[in-house]
C-alpha positions in Angstrom: -150.1 -30.8 -119.3 -151.8 -31.4 -122.8 -150.9 -35.1 -123.8 -151.4 -34.3 -127.6 -148.6 -31.5 -127.2 -145.5 -32.4 -129.0 -141.9 -32.3 -127.2 -139.5 -30.0 -128.1 -137.3 -31.5 -131.2 -139.4 -34.5 -131.4 -140.2 -34.3 -134.6 -136.0 -35.0 -135.2 -136.1 -38.0 -133.7 -136.3 -41.2 -136.2 -136.9 -45.0 -135.1 -133.7 -47.0 -137.1 -131.7 -49.8 -136.5 -128.5 -49.7 -134.4 -126.3 -51.2 -137.1 -127.5 -49.0 -139.8 -127.1 -45.6 -137.6 -123.4 -46.9 -136.9 -122.8 -47.5 -140.5 -124.0 -43.9 -141.3 -121.7 -42.4 -139.3 -118.5 -44.4 -139.9 -119.0 -44.0 -143.1 -119.4 -40.1 -142.8 -116.2 -40.1 -140.4 -114.3 -42.7 -143.3 -114.7 -40.3 -145.5 -113.9 -37.5 -143.7 -110.7 -38.8 -142.8 -109.8 -39.9 -146.3 -110.9 -36.2 -147.8 -109.9 -34.2 -145.2 -106.8 -35.8 -143.5 -105.0 -38.4 -144.9 -104.7 -38.9 -148.7 -103.0 -36.4 -150.6 -104.3 -34.5 -153.9 -102.9 -35.5 -157.2 -103.1 -31.9 -158.6 -100.9 -30.6 -155.8 -99.6 -33.3 -153.8 -100.8 -31.8 -150.7 -103.2 -32.8 -147.7 -105.3 -30.0 -146.1 -103.2 -29.5 -143.4 -100.1 -28.5 -145.8 -102.4 -26.5 -148.0 -103.7 -24.3 -145.1 -99.9 -24.2 -143.5 -98.6 -23.2 -146.8 -101.5 -20.4 -147.5 -101.3 -18.8 -143.9 -97.9 -18.4 -144.4 -98.9 -16.4 -147.8 -100.9 -14.5 -145.9 -98.6 -13.4 -143.7 -96.3 -12.6 -146.6 -93.3 -15.0 -145.5 -91.8 -14.8 -149.1 -88.4 -16.1 -149.4 -86.6 -12.4 -149.4 -89.0 -11.3 -146.5 -88.0 -11.8 -143.0 -88.7 -14.5 -140.9 -91.5 -14.7 -138.3 -92.1 -17.0 -135.1 -93.6 -20.7 -136.1 -95.9 -20.0 -133.4 -97.7 -17.0 -135.2 -98.2 -19.3 -138.4 -99.8 -21.9 -136.3 -101.9 -19.5 -134.6 -103.4 -18.7 -137.8 -103.5 -21.9 -139.1 -105.7 -23.5 -136.4 -107.6 -20.0 -135.9 -108.7 -19.2 -139.3 -108.6 -22.5 -141.6 -107.4 -25.7 -139.6 -109.5 -26.7 -135.8 -107.0 -29.0 -134.9 -104.2 -29.5 -132.3 -101.5 -26.4 -132.5 -99.0 -29.7 -131.9 -100.1 -31.6 -134.9 -99.9 -28.7 -136.9 -96.7 -27.3 -135.5 -95.6 -31.2 -136.5 -96.8 -31.1 -140.0 -95.1 -27.7 -140.5 -91.5 -29.0 -139.2 -91.7 -31.7 -141.4 -91.9 -29.2 -144.2 -88.6 -27.6 -143.2 -86.6 -30.6 -142.7 -84.4 -31.2 -145.6 -83.6 -35.0 -144.4 -87.6 -35.8 -144.6 -88.5 -33.6 -147.6 -86.8 -33.8 -151.0 -87.5 -30.3 -151.7 -88.2 -28.4 -148.5 -91.7 -25.8 -148.7 -90.6 -24.2 -145.3 -87.2 -22.2 -144.8 -86.6 -23.1 -140.8 -84.4 -21.0 -138.6 -83.9 -22.8 -135.2 -83.8 -26.5 -133.8 -86.4 -28.6 -136.3 -85.0 -31.9 -135.4 -82.6 -34.0 -137.2 -81.7 -37.4 -138.9 -81.3 -38.7 -135.3 -84.5 -38.8 -134.3 -84.3 -35.4 -132.0 -87.4 -33.1 -131.5 -88.0 -29.8 -133.2 -87.9 -26.9 -130.3 -91.2 -25.8 -129.3 -92.9 -23.5 -131.9 -92.4 -20.0 -129.5 -88.6 -20.7 -130.4 -88.5 -21.1 -134.1 -89.1 -19.3 -136.8 -90.4 -19.6 -140.4 -90.6 -18.6 -144.1 -91.5 -20.1 -147.3 -89.1 -21.5 -149.9 -88.9 -20.8 -153.4 -90.5 -24.2 -154.3 -93.5 -22.9 -152.3 -93.7 -20.1 -154.0 -94.0 -22.2 -157.2 -96.8 -24.2 -155.8 -98.8 -20.9 -154.8 -98.1 -19.0 -157.8 -101.6 -17.9 -159.5 -103.4 -17.9 -156.6 -104.8 -14.1 -156.8 -105.8 -14.3 -160.6 -108.2 -16.9 -160.3 -106.5 -20.2 -161.2 -108.3 -22.4 -158.6 -111.4 -22.6 -156.8 -111.9 -21.4 -153.1 -114.4 -22.0 -150.5 -115.3 -20.8 -147.3 -113.4 -21.7 -144.3 -114.8 -24.0 -141.4 -116.2 -20.7 -139.6 -117.4 -18.8 -143.0 -115.6 -15.8 -141.9 -112.8 -16.4 -144.6 -111.8 -18.4 -147.7 -109.2 -20.9 -148.4 -107.8 -22.9 -151.9 -109.8 -26.2 -152.5 -106.5 -27.0 -154.0 -103.0 -25.0 -155.0 -102.1 -24.1 -158.7 -98.8 -26.0 -158.1 -96.5 -24.9 -160.5 -94.4 -28.0 -160.2 -95.5 -31.7 -159.6 -95.2 -31.9 -155.8 -97.0 -35.4 -155.6 -94.1 -37.1 -156.7 -91.4 -34.6 -156.4 -91.5 -34.6 -152.5 -93.9 -37.8 -152.2 -96.5 -38.5 -149.7 -97.8 -41.2 -146.8 -100.7 -41.6 -144.8 -103.1 -43.8 -143.5 -106.8 -43.4 -143.6 -110.0 -45.6 -142.9 -109.5 -48.8 -144.7 -106.9 -47.4 -147.5 -103.2 -46.1 -147.3 -101.2 -44.1 -149.6 -97.3 -44.3 -149.6 -95.5 -42.2 -152.3 -91.7 -41.8 -152.2 -90.0 -38.8 -153.5 -88.3 -38.1 -156.9 -85.9 -35.8 -158.9 -87.8 -32.7 -160.3 -85.3 -32.4 -163.2 -86.4 -36.1 -164.3 -90.1 -35.6 -163.6 -90.3 -32.3 -165.8 -88.5 -34.8 -168.4 -91.3 -37.2 -168.2 -93.7 -34.1 -168.3 -92.5 -32.9 -171.5 -92.3 -36.3 -172.9 -96.1 -36.8 -172.0 -97.2 -33.5 -173.8 -95.6 -34.2 -176.9 -96.4 -38.2 -176.8 -99.6 -38.2 -174.7 -100.1 -42.1 -175.5 -96.5 -42.8 -174.0 -96.2 -46.4 -172.4 -95.2 -46.6 -168.4 -92.1 -48.3 -169.5 -90.5 -45.2 -171.6 -91.5 -43.2 -168.6 -89.6 -45.5 -166.6 -86.4 -44.6 -168.7 -87.1 -41.2 -168.0 -87.6 -41.3 -164.1 -85.7 -44.4 -163.5 -86.7 -44.8 -159.7 -87.3 -42.4 -156.6 -84.6 -40.0 -155.1 -84.5 -39.7 -151.6 -83.8 -36.8 -149.4 -81.0 -38.6 -147.4 -79.5 -40.6 -150.3 -78.5 -44.0 -150.5 -78.5 -46.8 -153.3 -81.6 -48.2 -154.9 -81.1 -51.6 -155.7 -84.6 -52.7 -156.9 -84.4 -54.7 -160.5 -85.8 -52.3 -163.4 -88.2 -55.2 -163.8 -89.7 -54.6 -160.4 -89.3 -50.9 -160.8 -91.3 -50.6 -164.0 -94.0 -53.3 -162.5 -94.2 -51.0 -159.7 -94.9 -48.0 -161.5 -97.2 -49.5 -164.2 -99.5 -50.7 -161.3 -99.2 -48.2 -158.4 -98.6 -50.6 -156.0 -95.0 -52.0 -155.2 -91.6 -51.2 -153.6 -88.1 -50.2 -153.4 -85.3 -51.4 -151.7 -82.5 -48.9 -150.5 -79.2 -49.6 -149.3 -77.0 -47.4 -147.1 -74.2 -45.6 -149.2 -70.4 -47.0 -148.0 -67.0 -46.7 -148.8 -63.7 -48.4 -147.7 -61.1 -46.2 -146.2 -57.4 -47.9 -146.4 -55.6 -47.5 -143.4 -52.1 -48.3 -142.3 -50.4 -51.8 -142.1 -53.2 -53.4 -144.5 -55.9 -52.2 -142.0 -59.2 -50.9 -143.4 -62.1 -49.1 -141.9 -65.9 -48.8 -143.6 -67.6 -45.5 -143.8 -71.1 -45.2 -144.1 -71.9 -41.9 -145.8 -75.6 -42.2 -146.7 -78.5 -44.0 -144.8 -82.0 -45.1 -146.3 -84.7 -42.7 -146.4 -86.6 -42.6 -142.5 -84.3 -44.5 -140.6 -83.4 -42.6 -137.9 -79.3 -43.0 -137.3 -79.0 -43.2 -133.4 -81.9 -46.2 -133.8 -79.6 -47.8 -136.6 -76.5 -47.7 -134.2 -78.3 -49.1 -131.5 -79.4 -51.7 -133.7 -76.2 -52.7 -134.6 -74.9 -52.4 -130.9 -77.0 -54.8 -129.8 -76.3 -57.4 -132.3 -72.5 -57.0 -131.7 -73.7 -57.4 -127.8 -76.0 -60.3 -128.5 -72.5 -61.9 -130.7 -74.8 -61.7 -133.7 -72.2 -59.6 -136.1 -69.2 -61.9 -135.4 -66.9 -60.3 -138.3 -67.6 -56.8 -137.0 -65.7 -55.2 -134.2 -67.1 -51.6 -133.1 -69.3 -48.9 -134.8 -68.8 -45.4 -134.2 -70.7 -42.6 -135.1 -68.5 -39.3 -136.4 -71.1 -37.5 -137.8 -71.1 -33.9 -138.0 -73.9 -32.1 -140.4 -72.9 -34.9 -142.6 -73.6 -38.7 -141.7 -70.7 -40.3 -141.0 -70.8 -43.8 -139.5 -67.4 -45.9 -139.0 -67.3 -49.6 -139.2 -64.2 -51.4 -138.1 -64.0 -55.2 -139.1 -62.7 -58.0 -136.8 -59.5 -58.2 -138.9 -58.0 -57.3 -142.1 -59.3 -60.9 -143.7 -62.7 -59.6 -143.8 -63.9 -58.8 -146.8 -66.3 -55.0 -146.9 -68.6 -56.8 -149.2 -69.3 -59.8 -147.2 -69.5 -57.6 -143.8 -72.1 -55.0 -145.8 -74.4 -57.7 -146.9 -74.4 -59.4 -143.4 -75.6 -55.7 -142.1 -77.8 -55.2 -145.0 -79.6 -58.3 -143.7 -79.7 -57.9 -139.6 -80.3 -54.0 -139.7 -81.7 -51.2 -141.4 -78.3 -50.6 -143.7 -81.0 -51.9 -146.4 -84.9 -50.8 -145.8 -87.7 -51.5 -148.4 -89.9 -48.7 -149.1 -93.7 -49.3 -150.2 -95.1 -47.7 -153.4 -98.9 -47.3 -153.2 -99.9 -44.5 -154.9 -103.6 -44.1 -153.7 -104.4 -40.4 -154.5 -107.5 -38.0 -154.5 -108.3 -37.4 -157.6 -109.6 -34.0 -159.1 -113.3 -35.4 -158.3 -112.1 -36.0 -154.9 -112.2 -40.3 -155.4 -109.5 -42.0 -153.9 -108.2 -44.6 -156.3 -104.5 -46.3 -157.0 -102.8 -44.6 -159.8 -100.0 -45.3 -162.3 -97.3 -43.0 -163.2 -98.5 -41.8 -166.5 -102.3 -41.5 -164.7 -100.2 -39.1 -161.9 -98.2 -37.6 -164.7 -101.7 -36.9 -166.9 -103.8 -35.4 -163.8 -100.8 -32.9 -163.1 -100.9 -31.9 -166.5 -104.8 -31.6 -166.8 -104.3 -29.5 -163.7 -101.4 -27.3 -165.2 -104.2 -26.7 -168.4 -107.0 -25.7 -166.1 -104.7 -23.4 -164.4 -103.3 -22.1 -167.5 -107.1 -21.1 -168.9 -108.3 -19.8 -166.0 -105.2 -17.2 -165.5 -105.7 -16.2 -169.0 -109.3 -15.4 -169.0 -108.8 -13.8 -165.8 -106.0 -11.3 -167.5 -108.2 -11.2 -170.3 -111.3 -9.6 -168.4 -108.7 -7.3 -166.7 -107.5 -6.4 -170.0 -110.4 -5.4 -171.4 -111.4 -3.6 -168.3 -108.3 -1.5 -168.6 -109.3 -1.2 -172.1 -112.5 0.2 -171.2 -111.3 3.0 -169.0 -108.6 3.6 -171.4 -111.4 4.6 -174.2 -113.0 6.8 -171.9 -109.8 8.7 -171.1 -108.9 9.4 -174.7 -112.9 10.6 -175.4 -112.0 13.0 -172.4 -108.4 14.1 -174.0 -110.2 14.8 -177.4 -113.3 16.6 -176.4 -111.0 18.3 -172.9 -112.7 21.7 -172.9 -116.6 20.3 -173.1 -115.5 17.7 -170.5 -114.0 20.4 -168.4 -117.7 22.6 -168.8 -119.8 19.9 -167.7 -117.9 18.9 -164.9 -118.0 22.6 -163.6 -121.4 23.3 -164.9 -123.4 20.5 -164.7 -125.1 19.2 -161.1 -124.8 15.5 -162.2 -121.5 15.5 -164.5 -121.4 11.8 -164.8 -124.6 11.3 -166.2 -124.3 14.2 -168.4 -120.8 12.6 -169.3 -122.5 9.4 -170.1 -125.4 11.1 -172.4 -123.2 13.8 -174.8 -119.9 11.0 -175.1 -122.1 7.7 -174.7 -119.7 6.4 -172.1 -120.0 3.5 -169.9 -120.5 3.9 -166.2 -116.9 2.8 -165.8 -115.8 5.1 -168.2 -117.9 8.2 -166.6 -116.5 7.4 -163.6 -112.5 6.8 -164.6 -112.8 10.7 -165.8 -114.2 12.2 -162.7 -111.3 10.3 -161.2 -109.0 11.6 -163.3 -106.3 14.0 -161.7 -105.2 17.4 -163.1 -101.6 16.2 -163.6 -103.1 13.6 -166.2 -104.2 16.2 -168.4 -100.8 17.3 -169.6 -100.0 15.7 -173.0 -97.2 13.7 -172.7 -99.9 11.3 -170.5 -101.9 11.1 -173.5 -99.3 9.5 -175.2 -98.7 7.2 -172.4 -102.3 6.3 -172.4 -102.3 5.5 -176.3 -99.3 3.6 -176.2 -100.7 1.6 -173.1 -104.1 1.3 -175.2 -102.2 -0.4 -177.9 -99.9 -2.8 -175.8 -102.9 -4.4 -174.0 -104.7 -4.2 -177.6 -101.6 -6.7 -178.7 -102.0 -8.7 -175.7 -105.8 -9.4 -175.8 -105.4 -10.9 -179.3 -102.5 -13.2 -178.1 -104.4 -14.3 -175.1 -107.5 -14.9 -177.3 -105.5 -16.9 -179.9 -104.2 -19.0 -177.0 -107.0 -19.5 -175.6 -108.6 -20.8 -179.2 -105.2 -23.0 -180.0 -104.8 -26.1 -177.5 -101.5 -26.7 -179.2 -100.0 -23.4 -178.1 -101.4 -24.0 -174.8 -99.4 -27.2 -174.6 -96.3 -25.1 -175.7 -96.5 -22.7 -172.9 -97.1 -25.4 -170.1 -93.7 -27.0 -171.6 -92.0 -23.9 -171.7 -93.0 -23.3 -168.2 -91.6 -27.1 -167.4 -88.6 -26.2 -169.2 -88.0 -23.0 -166.8 -88.6 -25.3 -164.1 -86.0 -27.4 -164.9 -84.0 -25.0 -165.5 -84.2 -23.5 -162.0 -84.3 -26.5 -160.0 -82.0 -28.6 -162.5 -79.3 -31.4 -161.9 -76.9 -28.4 -161.9 -78.0 -26.8 -158.6 -77.1 -28.2 -155.4 -81.0 -28.8 -154.9 -82.0 -30.3 -157.8 -79.0 -32.7 -158.2 -80.0 -36.7 -158.1 -79.0 -38.0 -154.5 -80.1 -41.4 -154.8 -77.9 -43.9 -156.9 -79.1 -46.3 -159.1 -77.3 -49.2 -158.6 -77.7 -53.0 -159.6 -80.0 -55.4 -158.1 -78.0 -57.4 -155.4 -76.3 -60.3 -157.3 -77.2 -62.9 -154.6 -73.8 -62.6 -152.7 -74.0 -65.9 -150.3 -73.5 -64.6 -146.5 -72.2 -67.9 -144.9 -73.9 -69.0 -141.5 -70.3 -68.7 -140.0 -70.5 -64.9 -140.7 -74.0 -64.5 -139.1 -73.0 -66.5 -135.8 -69.8 -66.3 -134.0 -67.9 -69.8 -134.2 -67.2 -71.5 -130.9 -67.2 -75.0 -129.8 -70.0 -76.8 -128.0 -71.0 -80.4 -127.3 -74.5 -80.8 -127.8 -76.1 -83.5 -125.2 -79.4 -84.9 -125.7 -80.9 -87.4 -123.1 -83.3 -90.5 -123.7 -86.5 -88.6 -122.7 -85.4 -85.9 -125.1 -84.0 -82.9 -123.2 -81.5 -81.3 -125.1 -78.6 -78.3 -124.3 -75.4 -77.0 -125.6 -72.5 -77.1 -123.4 -69.5 -74.6 -124.0 -66.2 -76.4 -125.5 -65.4 -79.9 -126.3 -63.8 -80.9 -123.1 -67.1 -82.5 -121.6 -66.9 -85.7 -120.0 -70.0 -87.9 -120.1 -69.5 -88.9 -116.4 -69.8 -85.6 -115.4 -73.2 -84.5 -117.0 -76.2 -84.5 -114.7 -79.7 -85.3 -116.2 -83.3 -85.8 -114.4 -84.4 -88.3 -112.4 -84.9 -91.1 -114.1 -83.1 -90.0 -117.3 -79.7 -90.6 -118.8 -77.7 -89.5 -122.3 -78.3 -90.6 -125.4 -76.4 -88.4 -128.2 -73.3 -86.6 -126.6 -72.3 -84.5 -129.9 -69.2 -82.3 -130.4 -70.0 -79.5 -132.7 -69.5 -75.8 -133.4 -72.2 -73.0 -132.9 -72.3 -72.4 -136.4 -73.3 -76.3 -137.3 -76.7 -77.3 -137.7 -78.3 -80.5 -136.2 -79.9 -83.0 -138.4 -82.5 -85.2 -136.3 -84.1 -88.0 -138.1 -87.3 -89.3 -136.1 -89.3 -93.0 -136.2 -91.8 -91.4 -138.4 -89.6 -90.9 -141.4 -89.4 -87.2 -141.1 -85.9 -84.9 -140.8 -86.2 -82.1 -138.4 -82.9 -79.2 -138.5 -82.0 -77.3 -135.4 -79.2 -74.7 -135.3 -76.6 -75.4 -132.4 -76.7 -71.5 -131.9 -80.3 -71.7 -130.9 -80.0 -74.9 -128.3 -80.4 -73.8 -125.0 -76.7 -73.3 -123.1 -75.6 -75.9 -120.6 -76.7 -74.6 -117.3 -79.3 -76.9 -115.8 -80.8 -80.1 -117.9 -81.9 -78.1 -120.9 -85.3 -77.8 -122.9 -87.6 -80.5 -124.1 -86.4 -81.3 -128.0 -90.5 -81.1 -128.7 -90.7 -77.7 -128.1 -88.2 -76.9 -130.7 -89.6 -79.1 -133.4 -92.9 -80.6 -134.2 -92.7 -84.0 -133.1 -95.7 -86.0 -131.4 -95.5 -88.0 -128.7 -96.0 -91.2 -130.4 -92.9 -91.0 -132.2 -88.8 -90.4 -131.1 -86.1 -89.0 -132.1 -83.8 -92.3 -133.5 -80.3 -90.5 -134.7 -78.9 -86.8 -134.4 -75.9 -85.7 -136.5 -74.3 -82.7 -137.7 -75.0 -81.6 -141.0 -72.6 -82.3 -143.6 -74.2 -81.0 -147.3 -71.5 -83.1 -149.3 -72.5 -86.2 -147.2 -74.8 -89.1 -148.2 -76.9 -91.1 -145.8 -78.8 -94.5 -145.9 -82.3 -94.4 -144.1 -84.3 -97.6 -143.5 -87.7 -99.0 -141.8 -87.8 -101.4 -139.1 -89.1 -103.2 -142.1 -86.1 -103.7 -144.1 -86.8 -100.8 -146.7 -84.7 -97.9 -147.1 -82.8 -95.9 -150.1 -79.9 -93.9 -150.0 -80.3 -89.7 -150.0 -78.2 -86.7 -150.0 -77.6 -85.0 -146.7 -78.4 -81.7 -148.4 -81.8 -82.9 -149.7 -83.2 -83.3 -145.9 -82.8 -80.2 -144.5 -85.9 -79.0 -142.9 -86.9 -75.1 -143.2 -89.9 -75.4 -140.6 -90.6 -76.8 -137.3 -92.4 -79.2 -139.1 -89.2 -81.4 -140.3 -89.1 -82.4 -143.8 -90.7 -86.3 -145.1 -88.0 -88.4 -146.4 -88.8 -91.9 -145.8 -92.4 -92.9 -145.8 -93.2 -95.4 -143.3 -96.5 -97.6 -143.6 -99.1 -98.5 -140.5 -96.9 -100.3 -138.2 -93.7 -99.4 -138.9 -90.8 -97.2 -137.6 -87.8 -95.5 -139.2 -84.8 -96.8 -137.1 -81.8 -96.6 -139.1 -80.2 -93.2 -140.1 -76.5 -94.0 -141.0 -73.7 -91.8 -143.2 -72.1 -93.3 -146.4 -68.6 -94.2 -145.3 -66.5 -92.4 -148.1 -65.2 -94.9 -150.4 -67.6 -97.7 -149.2 -68.7 -100.2 -151.7 -70.7 -102.4 -150.1 -73.7 -102.8 -147.3 -73.9 -104.4 -144.3 -77.4 -105.3 -143.2 -78.0 -106.9 -140.1 -81.7 -108.2 -138.7 -83.2 -108.8 -135.2 -83.1 -112.6 -135.9 -78.9 -112.2 -136.4 -79.0 -112.9 -140.2 -76.3 -110.8 -141.6 -76.4 -110.3 -145.6 -73.7 -107.9 -147.3 -74.5 -106.9 -150.9 -73.1 -104.0 -153.1 -73.8 -100.1 -152.3 -74.5 -99.8 -156.0 -77.8 -102.1 -155.6 -79.4 -99.4 -153.3 -81.1 -96.5 -155.4 -80.2 -92.7 -154.5 -83.6 -91.0 -153.7 -85.3 -87.9 -152.2 -88.2 -89.1 -150.7 -89.8 -92.4 -150.9 -90.5 -96.0 -149.2 -87.5 -97.1 -150.5 -86.7 -100.8 -151.8 -86.1 -104.3 -149.7 -82.7 -104.3 -148.2 -83.3 -107.9 -146.7 -86.0 -110.2 -146.4 -87.7 -111.5 -143.0 -90.2 -113.9 -141.8 -91.3 -112.6 -138.3 -88.1 -110.1 -137.6 -86.9 -106.8 -138.5 -84.2 -104.5 -139.3 -81.6 -104.1 -136.5 -78.7 -102.3 -138.3 -76.8 -101.3 -141.2 -73.2 -100.3 -141.8 -71.3 -99.0 -145.2 -67.8 -100.3 -145.9 -65.2 -101.5 -148.3 -65.4 -105.0 -148.8 -61.1 -105.1 -149.5 -60.7 -103.8 -145.9 -63.6 -106.1 -144.2 -66.3 -105.8 -141.9 -65.3 -104.7 -138.5 -67.3 -104.3 -135.3 -66.4 -103.6 -131.5 -66.4 -106.3 -128.8 -66.0 -104.1 -125.1 -62.7 -102.4 -126.2 -61.8 -104.4 -128.8 -62.3 -104.0 -132.5 -62.5 -107.2 -134.9 -62.4 -107.4 -138.6 -63.9 -110.6 -141.1 -62.2 -110.1 -144.5 -63.6 -113.6 -145.9 -67.6 -112.6 -146.2 -67.9 -114.4 -149.1 -70.6 -116.9 -146.9 -72.5 -113.5 -146.3 -71.8 -111.9 -149.8 -75.3 -112.0 -151.8 -77.9 -109.8 -153.7 -79.9 -107.1 -152.0 -83.3 -108.2 -150.5 -82.1 -111.8 -149.4 -82.1 -112.9 -146.0 -78.6 -113.5 -145.1 -76.6 -115.8 -142.8 -75.5 -116.0 -139.2 -72.9 -114.0 -138.4 -69.2 -114.7 -137.8 -68.2 -116.5 -134.8 -67.5 -113.9 -131.6 -69.9 -111.4 -133.2 -71.3 -108.7 -130.7 -74.0 -109.9 -128.7 -75.5 -106.4 -128.9 -76.3 -107.4 -132.4 -74.7 -104.1 -133.8 -72.5 -103.3 -136.3 
């Protein structure tokens, strides 16, 4: 073999970095996905698969007044001629266009099983039939009149439109959603009559603000109805930026029953929520006892939606029950807005409401000009033919002679009467029956009519104002055809008020049950059902014993105070059950091994507590200010290096004095008002020590005296003059008979 000979295709091989080759190919894939699959065109609101579906159905003459044809026939034409992808994907796209609960203005009229709102799939394409709807015809109107550009199909055998003429603003009317590479789109459907009003206003006032357009288009109009509960400010901001979201709630009503009972009936659910999955979710919440004020849920739906909710009892407020369901189930959803679309140059970008409407109007202007120019060309062609026919009528005998006697009658006709090739051909193709006098009069009338129409079109093409008037008249006619007085055009989604902030108490979210919280010295915590728990019956791990035993309810919160000065909050319903030894409390809160829990109590928001460190510094804090929202807790008492937070005691009702006891058995009593109330800090000095620290604190009413327990007895000291002083003093030794455990 000749070493200098070049191997086949060797010239096509080029050296390149792998990263560059991957970038180039991935970019090509990304662009293909964005342009040819995932993002809709701002002009007709369609992706290529939907556009090809409608065009194929038009080619099959599946008009609304014609018969249905099998969906398999349509899908076969689409994938065979225009869209070389999987048949199931194409059929799924076709099914969605026919679902009245998925598309606001269906483009396909389906016959057979096309799925339902429960999420059931459509029947196979061999069983279902379809045809176009009147809405789809409006999108296709003008295809035969050179309204849009055509391109070759993937195999080069046929042609397909690059965009549809779009006689209605389909992008906003039906919405769109899709995920491309590095970008996505999500546009909710809107009411067509409201869009027509906005388009008419924009024609008259091209610089109209988004705020004014939102007055005409107050929000989405979902096919499944519901209630829009987004504030107007949020709606305006979403339409101004092209990004945002809308909260939609189910529509419900109260049905009165006998004996003062009632039930709630949900008649509309949010868009894209499967009814069966929604009911399953509520049933799961009932099973988990997370809906204590709801007794049962039933699905009584037929063609319409009817979900029946039974409250636990007649005292439950319907608004409270629904607010609970809005928070825990998909009776309220948030539909995102991301108006990322392809503009007329096939460039993806995020548009606001005015940009989208303006782009549609520009497209309609281009379509109008092209259709009128196409009509003008046909008129001129017909006038040319009519002019030749009129010449023939005026010189009928000579024309007949030329046709009978001349070898080249066409050339002779052109020479004698100075005709064009088209005129001469029309005379030669004329039938004998057209030679009657009546036909001549008809031709003259047609000639006059066409000349009048030609003048009107030329005037229209030369006057932009008149063209906008024609477009506005078309929009007015569109509103009349699909207006609010029609079943299809009436607004379905109610524009409601933003939620007023109904507070759902914790008791409504959790079933209230008595529990006893048990926490051991080594930090193992559990919740035992009921309050009849005997301390001696409790079992702990070897070497461990009980420390906190607190009666509570499942709806209560536990407040924990640790030696690092931080407060932690736990829900009693979240605690492990009483079976076994529980779980380590450090798994539930972020508490380091170098610190420990020093106090634990049921949260009472109206209560105040005293916190203090072993160095004798502290202050009063409202208990509602110590609740932590995260596992990391909330820092309240700042402690210095070498100090620990050791005291967290409630301020007793009616108390006016504080008793402070040091580890040196010195007792000091001073007025409670000398302690400041703070939300965070190091606090003030409560008692001074030389080589000691704080042991205990108690608040009490001076007139009642200071009490402490000795064994099973309680002793009270009313003469406290010896220990009464000012805050930050050292104090005196306690009275005789004081607890040897040095506790108050």
